N, C-alpha and C positions, 0 to 999 in steps of 0.2 A: 504493499499500500504506500502510495506517495502522499505527502502532506505539504500543503502550502498555506502560509499564514500571511494575510495582507495587513500591513501596518497603515492604518488610515490617518492622514494628517492634513491639516490646513495651515501648518506653520513649518518653516525650515527646521530640520532636525538631522541628527546623525543616525541613520538606520543601524540596527544590530548587524554585525558582520556576517552572521550566519545566513546563507542563502535561503534558508527556510522562511525568512521574513522578507517580504517584498513591499516596499513603500508604495502607497497609492494616494495621490492627492485628491481630496474630495472637495467639491464645490469649485473645480478649476474653471468652469465655464464663467468667463467674465472676470476671473481673478488673475493675479500674478502667477505665472508658471514657475513652480519651485524646482523644476528639473526632474521631477518624478513622473512616472506614468499617471495619467489622470482619469477621472470618472466622466470625462466629457467626450468619449469616443464610442462608436458603436451604438448599441441600444442603451440610452442613458437618461438620467433625470438630474444632471448636475445642477441645473438652474434652481432646483428646489432645495439646495443645501441649507439656505437660511432657515428653513422650516423642518427639514428632515435630517439635518446634521449628518452623522456618519452613515445614515441609511442610504445616502446617494452612492456611497462606496459599496455598501452591501448589495444594492440593486445592480450595480455595474458588474460585480463578481457573479451574481446569479445569471445575468444575461450574457456575459461575454467570456467568462472563464469556463472552459469546457473540459479541462483535464479531469479524468476520473480519479477517485481516491478520496482524500479528505481535504477540507478547506476551512480556514478560520479567519476571524477578524480580531484585531486588537487596535490600540491607539498608539500614537507616537509617544505618549507618556505612560500608558498603562499596558502592562503585559501580564498574562497568566504565568504564574511561577510554579516550578517544580518543588518537590519536598525539600530540596536543599536551598530554596530561596533564589534560584537562578532561573534564567530563561529556559524554556523547554527546547530540547533538540528533537529532530524528527525520530531518532531512535527511541527516545523516551516516550513520545506521543503514540507511536504505533501500537504497543500493547495495551494502552489505556483505551484507544479507539476500538480495539478488538473486544474490550470488556464493557465499555460504556457507550451509550448512544451519543452523548454529548459531553464535552469538557467545557466548563464555564466558570463563573465567579462564585465565591462563597455567597450563600443566600444572605441578603441584607436584612437585618432586624430593625424595624422602624419604631420610634417612640410612640406612635399612634397608628391608627388604621391607615392603609394605603390611600383610601379616598380622602381622608382628613388631611394627610400630608400633601396630596396632590392639590387639594383645594386651597391650601395655604400659599402656594407659589404660583398656581395656575388658575384657570377658570374651570370650576367644577362642571359646568355645562359641557365642556369638551369631553370629559370622561363619560358623561351621560349620552353624548352623541356616539361615542365609540360603542357603548353598550347597545344603543339602539341599532346600529349597523350590524353588530354581532347577532342580535336577535333576528334580523332579516336574512343575513347571509349564512351564519353558522350557529343556529339556535342551540345545537348540542353543546356549545362551549359556554353558554350563559350561566349555568349553575356554577361552574368553576370560576368564571369571571367574578360573580357576585361574592363567592366565598373568599376569594383572594382579595377583593377590594375591601372587604370588611376585616381582613386579617392584617398582620403586621410584617409580612415577609415579601421580598421581591428580589429578583436578580437585577443586576445593574450594569450599565456601560455598554450594552449590546456587544459583548465580548464573548466569543465562544468558538469552539472547533467541533466539527461534525463531518460525517461523510458528505460528499457533494450531493448525493441523492437526497439525504435528509435536509441539507442546507436549502436545496432548491424547493423541496416540499414546504418547508417553513416559509420561505420567501413568497411562494404562490399565495399562501394563506394571509401572511402579514401585509403584503402590499395590496392585495385585494381589499382588505379592510381599511388600510390607511388612506388609500386614494379616495375611497368613498367618504371617509371622515373629512378629508381635506376639501372635497367638493362641497361639503355641508357647513364648513367652518368659515366664519367671517373674522379675519384676523385684524380688522380695523381697531386701532387703539391699543393693540398688544405691544408690550415692550419687546426689545430684541430677544430677551431671555424667554418670554412667553411664546414668541413666534417659533421657537425651536420645539414646539409642542410634540411633533410626531416622533422625534427621537426619544423623548421621555415616555410617550405612550408605548413605544416598542419595547422598552425595558420591561414594562409590566406585562405586555402581551406575550413576550417570550416566556415569562413565568406561567401564564395561563396556558399557552401551547404545550409546554413541557408537562405540566401537571395533568391536563386533560388527556394527553396521549400516553401518560404513564411512562415517560422516558426514563431510562437510567442515566444519572448524571454524576460525573466526577467534578466536585466543586474544588476550586483551587484559589489560593491567595492571589491578589493582584498587586503587582509591584509598580510603584510610581517612580518615574525617571524624570527628575527636574520638576519645575513648576510651570504652571500656565503662564503664557505671555502676559495675560491681563493681570494676573497676580503680581508678577515682577514689575509691571508698569505701575500698578497702584503703590507698591512699596517704595518705588523710586520717587513718586510724587509726594508721599507722606514724609519721606526722608528730607525732601527739599523744604517742606513746610516746617518740619521740626528744626531744621538748621536756621530758619528765620524766626523761631519762637512763635510761630503762628499756628497754635493748636486749633483755633477756630476754623481756619481755612482747611487744616488737616481733617477736622471732623466733617466739614461740608463736603470735601473731596471723597472721604470714605463713604458717606451715606449716599452720595450721588452715584457712586460705583455700585453700592449694594442694591440700590433700587433697580438698577439695570441688570445686575448679575447677582441675584441672591444666593447663588451657589459659591460665591467667592470665599465664604468662611467654611465651607465644607472641607473635610480632611483631604479630599482628593484635589482640592485647589490650594488650600493653605497648608501645604505639606509640612512646613517647618513650624506652623503655629504662630508665625510672627505677626500676622494681621490681627490676631486676637490680642497680642501684646501691644500692638499699636493702638487698639481701642482702649486698652488700659492706660497707656501713656497719655492719650487724649483726655480721658476722664480725670486722671490724677492731676494733670496740668490745670485743667479747668477748675476743679474744686480747690486746689491749692491756691490758685491765683485769686479766687473769690474770697478765701478765708485769710490768706496771708499777704496778698499783694505781690506775691512771687510764686514761682513754681519751679519744678525740676528742670525745665528748659532754660532757666536762667543760669544753670550751672553745667548742664549736660545736653548737648544738642546733636552730637554725632549719632547717626542712626544705629550703627553696630554697638556702640557703647550703651545706648539706651536699651536696646534689646537684651544685652547681657545683664544690665543692672536689674531689669524687671524679671528676667528669668531667675536670677539669683534670689531676688526678693520673694518670688512665688515659691521657689523651692524651699527656702527657709521657713516661710509661713506654713506651707504644707507639712513639712516635717514637724513643726511645732504642734499643729492641730492633731497630728497622728501620733504624738508622743515620741518622735524619732529625732529630736533636736540634737545636733552634734556641735562640737567646738567650732567648726567652720561656719555653721549657721549663726551661732552666737556672736562670733567675731564680726561677721558681716552686718548683723542687725544692730550691734552696739556701736561699731566704729564708722559706719557709713553716715556722713552728715547729710546725705540726700534723702534719707528716709524720714518722712513726716508721719504723724498720726493718721492723716488722711490717706497717704500712700498705703499704710498698713491696713487701714480699714477696708479699702477697695480690694486689696489682695485677699484679705480674710473672707470677704464675701464670695470669692471664687471657690472656697473650699468648705464652707460650713453653712448650715441653715441660717436664715435671716434672724431667727430668735436668739441665736447664740453669738452674733457678730459683736455686740457690745461687750459681752463677757470675755470673749476671746481676745478682743483688742486690749481690754484692760489687763488680762493675764500676760499678754505679750509685752505690754508696756512695762509692767512690773519686772518681768524677766530681764528686759533690756537694762533697766536701772540697777537691778541687783548684780548684774554681771558687768 
């Protein structure tokens, strides 16, 4: 059995050296040619990329890649990982594909039902439209759809590997549904993030398809390589505002980006967790300035130094709350002149319930004075 994995990208990147992975530029129609094969040749829907995301690449593979064997899709930053935490080789994949129908991501556990989570960032009516189309075209799937919509699990990323026969069968079903939903959906007034609706729907529909058909699935960890371009760009903008002591502009910049891309704080985007620290820096600066007429940005403005400082602060506070304080924590908490009661209070709120914040801050303040 031969295996080919297409690495879907809309950004310049360095492909894995293993020929198992072939880069495929999605949305190349009307975009800058990145020098990779594109989804705008043959039978294609490249122009729909702003709405279908990586699915334009999946469609191209379905219609234009005819080699028998197995085929898979991953992203330029996200790859399925083997048990050793590395990229799969063809030799490692073949026995898995002989044992399982599909190799895909770990099942994601949501903090709420799928339909609630979908409605928080998208328009719930679009999920209702999808169900209505399912009722008309594939009514036998509706029971599974409803059960999973009320549940808290889904696969993510549209990342998977399967036999080409199974891949094609899935695409016939998936695109038949999505093209009809697209025809019934008015995207007027949607943000750029919300317009990517069909990529998000496909993640859930993959779960529905797998469950309804009783497929055997090998679930794998997903490795993140680098960070999103949008994430890096936002961090650079925030760093520039911090350097100017302009936390207000930093806050405005952050929320403007978040409104357009609410996924920016997800672990898959904020791989290092730095954007969450930036939110903490902004809040701390604002409350300190209001209370003292000065803030941490009067003493520390370098981005990397700020990130290190708040990382150390959170680590020390977390250790304290969990009874694991060591000498290094105490030295940092006592000797750093940049730590104010407000900074401590905000950090404490990250790690303990609201009802115990005041008590924890008081205990931590006494500990700092005693040592």
